[in-house]
N, C-alpha and C positions, 0 to 999 in steps of 0.2 A: 259363831262367825269365824271363818278362817282368813288368815292374811296370806296373800301370795307374796312370795319373795323370789327374787332372781339371784342366782349366784353370778358374781362378776369376777372375772379373772383380773388380778392386779398385774400391771405391766411392770417389769423390772426396769431400773433406770438405764440399763445397758441396751434394752430393746428399743429400736427406733420406732417413731410413730409411723403409722401407715400413710402413704402418699395419697393426697386427695386429687381427684380428677378436676381440671379446671372447668368451670361452668360456662357453657356456651349459650348465651342469651340470644333471643331472636333479634334484639336490637343491634347486635354486632353484625348481623347479616343484612339488615335493611339499610338503605341509604338514609342519611339524616334528612329530616323534613324541615329543618329551620332554614329560612330564606337567607342566602348568602354564605352558608356553611360550605367550605371547600373552594370558594372563589379565589381568584388571584388577588394577592395583596398589592395595593397600589400605595403610592407615597401618602403619608399621612399617618394618623393614629389608628391603631387597632381598636375596635370597639371594646368597651370595658367588660371584662369577664371572658373575652374571646382569646384564642391562642393563635399566634403567628408562627408558622412553621417554615423554616429555611434549612435545606440540607445541602451542604457544600458538595460539589462534584455531581449533583443530580441534574438531569435534564428537565426536572420539574421546577417551575417558577415558585417563588414564595407564595404561600396561601394562608388564608385565615379560616379558623375552625371555631365552632361555638363552644366546645368543651375540650377537656383533656382527652377524653375517650376518642372523640373525632380527630383530634390532633395526633393522637397515637397512630390511628389508622392512616392519617396523612403522611406521617413520618415513614411508616412502612411502605406506602406507595412510592414515595420519593426515593427511598433506598432501592426499590426494585427498578427504578428508572435511572439508576446510576449510569453516568457516562464515563468510561475510563479515559484518563488523560494520556497524551502521547508519551511513550516511553514507559508506561506502567505495565507490569507483567502480572 
């Protein structure tokens, strides 16, 4: 019986690790299916476990999101809808 072996090249400490491509899940492309996710935040408490997103200088009102991932997408959208103030260059 023979044993297969593979030769592995050892990486020197000065050699950088290869960069990994970020993973793009289908969930990032689809809208969230949870009821109320992305709705405008009104006065009162944010539901437990949900994220309230407010971006200063944005034309987007404060909104609530079901998770950090949805909140991150909400922050990105609010930053895209940034309204420049008078006198800003």
